[in-house]
Each structure stands twice: as C-alpha cells, then as structure tokens.
C-alpha positions as CSV (number, residue, x, y, z in Angstrom):
1,M,28.3,83.0,-46.8
2,N,28.9,86.1,-45.1
3,R,27.4,89.3,-46.0
4,V,30.0,92.1,-47.5
5,I,27.5,95.3,-48.4
6,T,28.7,98.6,-48.7
7,N,26.9,100.8,-47.0
8,P,27.2,104.5,-46.6
9,F,25.0,105.4,-43.5
10,T,27.2,103.1,-41.0
11,Q,30.7,100.7,-41.0
12,Y,28.1,97.9,-39.2
13,Q,25.8,95.2,-41.2
14,C,23.8,94.8,-37.6
15,I,23.3,96.7,-34.5
16,I,22.6,94.5,-31.5
17,F,20.7,95.9,-28.7
18,D,20.5,95.0,-24.8
19,W,16.9,96.1,-23.9
20,D,16.3,96.7,-20.2
21,G,18.4,99.9,-18.9
22,T,19.6,100.3,-22.9
23,V,16.6,100.7,-24.9
24,M,13.8,100.4,-21.7
25,D,13.8,102.2,-18.8
26,S,12.6,99.4,-16.6
27,A,15.7,98.9,-13.6
28,G,12.9,100.7,-11.3
29,K,9.9,98.1,-11.8
30,I,12.8,95.0,-12.0
31,I,13.8,96.5,-8.5
32,A,10.5,96.6,-7.3
33,C,9.3,93.1,-8.5
34,M,12.4,91.2,-7.0
35,Q,12.3,93.2,-3.7
36,I,8.4,92.0,-3.6
37,A,9.7,88.8,-4.4
38,A,11.7,88.2,-1.8
39,K,8.9,89.5,0.7
40,K,6.9,86.8,-0.6
41,C,9.3,84.1,-0.4
42,E,11.1,85.8,3.3
43,L,14.0,86.0,2.0
44,P,16.0,88.8,2.6
45,V,15.2,92.1,0.7
46,P,17.5,93.2,-1.3
47,S,18.6,96.7,-1.9
48,D,18.3,98.7,-4.9
49,N,21.8,98.6,-5.8
50,D,22.4,95.0,-5.2
51,V,19.4,94.6,-7.9
52,A,20.6,96.9,-10.2
53,H,24.1,94.9,-10.1
54,I,22.4,91.9,-11.8
55,I,19.9,93.5,-14.3
56,G,20.7,91.7,-17.4
57,I,21.4,88.5,-16.2
58,S,18.6,85.7,-17.0
59,L,16.3,85.3,-14.5
60,A,17.1,82.3,-12.5
61,P,21.0,82.5,-12.7
62,A,19.9,86.6,-11.8
63,I,18.5,85.1,-8.6
64,A,20.9,82.6,-7.4
65,Q,23.9,85.3,-7.6
66,L,21.0,88.0,-5.9
67,F,20.2,85.7,-3.0
68,A,23.5,83.1,-2.7
69,L,20.9,80.3,-3.2
70,T,21.7,77.2,-4.7
71,D,18.4,75.2,-3.9
72,N,16.9,74.9,-7.1
73,V,13.2,75.0,-5.3
74,I,13.4,78.2,-3.7
75,I,15.0,79.4,-7.1
76,E,12.0,78.4,-8.9
77,R,9.8,79.8,-6.1
78,M,11.7,83.4,-6.3
79,V,11.4,83.1,-10.2
80,T,7.3,82.3,-9.8
81,A,6.8,85.3,-7.6
82,Y,8.9,87.7,-9.6
83,K,6.8,87.2,-12.7
84,H,3.4,87.2,-10.9
85,A,4.8,90.7,-9.2
86,F,5.9,92.1,-12.7
87,L,2.5,91.1,-14.4
88,A,0.3,91.5,-11.5
89,I,1.2,93.6,-9.0
90,D,3.9,96.3,-9.7
91,T,2.3,99.4,-11.6
92,T,6.1,101.1,-12.5
93,P,6.1,102.2,-15.7
94,C,9.0,101.0,-18.3
95,P,9.0,103.7,-21.0
96,L,11.6,103.7,-24.0
97,F,14.9,106.2,-23.5
98,V,14.1,109.1,-24.8
99,G,15.5,108.9,-28.9
100,A,15.1,105.6,-28.8
101,H,12.2,105.3,-31.3
102,E,13.6,108.1,-33.2
103,L,17.2,106.2,-32.9
104,F,15.5,103.3,-34.5
105,T,13.4,105.1,-37.0
106,Q,16.8,106.5,-38.6
107,L,18.7,103.2,-38.3
108,H,16.3,101.0,-39.7
109,P,16.0,101.6,-43.4
110,H,20.3,101.4,-43.3
111,V,21.2,98.6,-40.9
112,T,19.7,95.2,-39.4
113,L,18.5,95.6,-35.9
114,A,18.4,92.7,-33.3
115,V,17.8,92.6,-29.6
116,A,20.1,90.6,-26.9
117,T,18.3,90.2,-23.7
118,G,18.1,88.7,-20.6
119,K,14.3,89.0,-20.6
120,A,12.3,85.9,-21.9
121,R,10.7,85.4,-25.0
122,R,7.1,86.5,-23.7
123,G,9.0,89.6,-22.0
124,L,10.7,90.8,-25.0
125,T,7.1,90.1,-26.9
126,R,4.9,92.3,-24.5
127,A,7.6,95.1,-24.5
128,W,7.5,95.4,-28.2
129,E,3.7,95.2,-28.5
130,A,3.6,98.0,-25.7
131,T,6.1,100.5,-27.1
132,Q,5.1,99.4,-30.6
133,T,8.6,99.1,-32.0
134,G,9.1,95.2,-32.9
135,H,9.1,96.0,-36.7
136,F,12.3,97.7,-36.2
137,F,14.5,94.3,-35.2
138,T,15.0,91.6,-37.8
139,D,16.3,89.2,-35.2
140,S,16.5,89.0,-31.4
141,C,17.7,86.1,-29.2
142,C,16.5,85.7,-25.3
143,A,17.0,84.2,-22.0
144,D,14.9,81.2,-22.6
145,E,16.7,80.7,-25.9
146,A,20.5,80.7,-25.0
147,Q,23.0,80.8,-22.1
148,S,22.9,83.7,-19.6
149,K,25.2,86.9,-20.4
150,P,27.9,87.1,-20.5
151,H,28.4,84.0,-21.9
152,P,28.0,85.2,-25.7
153,E,25.6,82.3,-27.3
154,M,23.0,85.3,-27.6
155,L,25.3,87.0,-30.3
156,E,26.8,83.7,-31.7
157,H,23.0,82.8,-32.5
158,I,22.4,86.0,-34.2
159,L,25.5,85.7,-35.9
160,H,24.7,82.7,-37.4
161,R,21.2,83.6,-38.1
162,Q,22.3,86.5,-40.2
163,G,25.4,85.2,-41.6
164,L,27.6,87.5,-40.2
165,T,31.1,87.6,-38.7
166,P,31.4,90.0,-35.1
167,Q,33.5,92.0,-37.0
168,Q,30.4,93.3,-39.0
169,C,28.1,94.1,-35.9
170,L,28.1,96.5,-32.7
171,M,26.7,95.6,-29.5
172,V,24.8,98.1,-27.5
173,G,24.5,97.9,-24.0
174,D,24.3,99.2,-19.9
175,T,26.4,96.4,-18.3
176,T,29.3,95.1,-18.1
177,Y,27.5,91.5,-19.0
178,D,27.1,92.9,-22.5
179,M,30.5,94.3,-22.6
180,Q,31.9,91.1,-22.0
181,M,30.2,89.0,-24.4
182,A,30.7,91.3,-27.3
183,Q,34.0,91.5,-26.3
184,S,34.9,87.8,-25.9
185,L,34.3,87.3,-29.9
186,G,36.0,90.6,-30.8
187,M,32.4,92.5,-31.6
188,D,32.9,96.4,-31.3
189,R,30.6,97.5,-28.3
190,I,29.5,100.7,-27.0
191,G,28.2,101.4,-23.5
192,V,25.3,103.6,-22.2
193,D,25.9,105.3,-19.2
194,Y,22.0,106.2,-18.3
195,G,21.3,102.2,-17.4
196,V,22.6,100.3,-14.5
197,H,26.3,99.6,-14.2
198,Q,28.3,102.8,-13.6
199,P,30.4,104.0,-16.3
200,H,34.2,103.1,-15.0
201,L,32.7,99.7,-14.7
202,L,32.0,99.8,-18.3
203,H,35.3,101.4,-19.4
204,N,37.0,97.8,-18.6
205,H,36.1,96.2,-21.2
206,E,37.1,98.9,-23.8
207,P,34.0,100.2,-25.6
208,K,34.4,101.9,-28.4
209,A,32.4,104.7,-26.9
210,I,30.2,105.3,-23.9
211,I,26.8,107.4,-24.7
212,S,24.8,109.4,-22.5
213,A,21.9,109.0,-25.0
214,P,20.3,106.8,-27.4
215,L,20.6,109.6,-30.4
216,E,24.3,109.9,-29.5
217,L,25.0,106.5,-31.0
218,L,24.6,107.8,-34.3
219,K,28.0,109.8,-33.9
220,H,29.9,106.4,-33.4
221,I,28.5,104.0,-36.3
C-alpha cells in the first residue's frame, strides 16, 4: 500500500540522490582512474571530456561505451584495472560538495532519503564510511543490484521497497542518465549544474529546476 503522509516541510515522501557528481566531487578521480586503466590495458587513453560523459553509467557498460568494446574479456580486464587504480594507485581526493552534509542534516528529519548510483555496493559503502553520511539514507540501489542507468530499475526497486509511487518522489542528479530514468517513470527530477553534464543537456529532460549548489534544493521541494 502506498504511503500518504502530509508533510509541511516538503511535498515529497522520498528524495533520491545520485552520488558521483551530485553529492560527491569524484569526477576527477574517476577520470584519472579510467585513464590509468586504459594505459594498463593498452587501450587509447580517453580525454577528460569523454570519460566525464559516461560517469553515472554502471562500470562495465560505461567502459564498453567509452572504448567501443564488445569483447567481454577486454571489458572485464578494464574493470579490474579501473578498480585497482581507484583503490590502490590514484590519490585524487573525493570530498562532498559544499553544503551536501548540511542539506542531508536538514532533510533527514522530514523526508526519506535514498541513493541511486552507478557505484557498486562496496563503493557506496566506502563512500558513506569516508564521509560519515550513511546514517542519513533509508534506502539505496547500486550498479550491481539493477540494470544500469538510464534504465529505471534502480528507482523501481526503491519505490517497491518504500511502498511509494513515482509521483511521491524526487530524483536529484547531475547527468542525463539520472534525468532519463526519472522521466521514464513520470518522477519529478532536479538537475545540478556543477556535475559532469552540461545544463542544456539536462534541460532536454524537463527537470523541475537546475540548481548550482546542494542547499539550493531546499527552494524547490
């Protein structure tokens, strides 16, 4: 049964956040690790912009798209090299965007918070531990638990577990993949302009708003 709760703080029952590029400033590390992995696997080293474009997609499909690969052996080799670079080689910091922690502190008493991310479960757990933010989130769905964005399965899992309809929820993200998966369900969506995709691309998916800092979200809920 869908929950119907009157909440004077916000019109939504659940706000679902993308992680990389929306909550955490991790694009630099992702780009660096993908380029390290490409060198390791003797593939053409992609540009920063090319890597940025696939951030948000689950890792294996992102690698396949970025390098135009169809050979699963090579894709898996790249996946392994990328993970090794991320954990053991690259030291690029991944801070939360300014205001994100304060945003969660303000929202948490009033609305269910969730994450839909292209990270694997272990990656999200590490990010939560590093930023001490895991306690804010009631639900989450990761890349190894659903089809890759922009398929809406991540959101569908969260909706099912929370007993909510798309109209009771809001998706917040920095990529067209976030906007597409919410749009396909008829879920309201808000883009951020400080992530990896340009605002004009986000506008193509009719977001409710595009914000320039995490705390600006409070004006639109």
